C-alpha positions as CSV (number, residue, x, y, z in Angstrom):
1,X,44.5,47.8,-0.4
2,X,45.4,46.1,-3.7
3,X,49.1,45.8,-3.1
4,X,50.9,42.5,-2.7
5,X,51.5,43.3,1.0
6,X,47.7,43.0,1.6
7,X,47.4,39.6,0.0
8,X,46.1,36.8,2.3
9,X,48.5,33.9,2.8
10,X,46.8,30.7,1.8
11,X,48.3,27.3,1.8
12,X,48.6,25.6,-1.6
13,X,46.6,22.6,-0.4
14,X,43.8,24.7,0.9
15,X,43.8,26.8,-2.3
16,X,43.7,23.6,-4.4
17,X,40.8,22.3,-2.4
18,X,38.9,25.5,-2.7
19,X,39.4,25.6,-6.5
20,X,38.1,22.0,-6.7
21,X,35.0,23.0,-4.7
22,X,34.4,26.0,-7.0
23,X,34.9,23.9,-10.1
24,X,32.4,21.3,-8.8
25,X,29.9,24.0,-8.0
26,X,30.3,25.6,-11.4
27,X,29.9,22.3,-13.1
28,X,26.8,21.5,-11.2
29,X,25.4,24.9,-11.9
30,X,26.1,24.6,-15.6
31,X,24.4,21.2,-15.8
32,X,21.4,22.6,-14.0
33,X,21.2,25.5,-16.4
34,X,21.5,23.2,-19.4
35,X,18.7,21.0,-18.0
36,X,16.5,24.0,-17.3
37,X,17.2,25.3,-20.8
38,X,16.1,22.0,-22.4
39,X,12.9,22.0,-20.4
40,X,12.1,25.5,-21.4
41,X,12.8,24.8,-25.1
42,X,10.5,21.7,-24.9
43,X,7.8,23.7,-23.2
44,X,8.0,26.4,-25.8
45,X,7.9,23.9,-28.6
46,X,4.8,22.2,-27.2
47,X,3.1,25.6,-26.8
48,X,3.9,26.7,-30.4
49,X,2.7,23.4,-31.8
50,X,-0.5,23.7,-29.7
51,X,-1.0,27.2,-31.1
52,X,-0.5,26.1,-34.6
53,X,-2.9,23.2,-34.2
54,X,-5.5,25.5,-32.7
55,X,-5.0,28.0,-35.6
56,X,-5.7,25.2,-38.1
57,X,-8.7,24.0,-36.2
58,X,-10.2,27.5,-36.1
59,X,-9.4,28.3,-39.7
């Protein structure tokens, strides 16, 4: 079922609209992932600095 005779016929306009939707979704998802990554890095940095401060306080 991979031959060209089994391909779905899609109008160019519909295909272009679909690609725009996919691109918008991927862009939004990438932005969300970057934002989440920044938050996780900031949280990890605060945790490490807190642990270092606690180590100096104990020592």
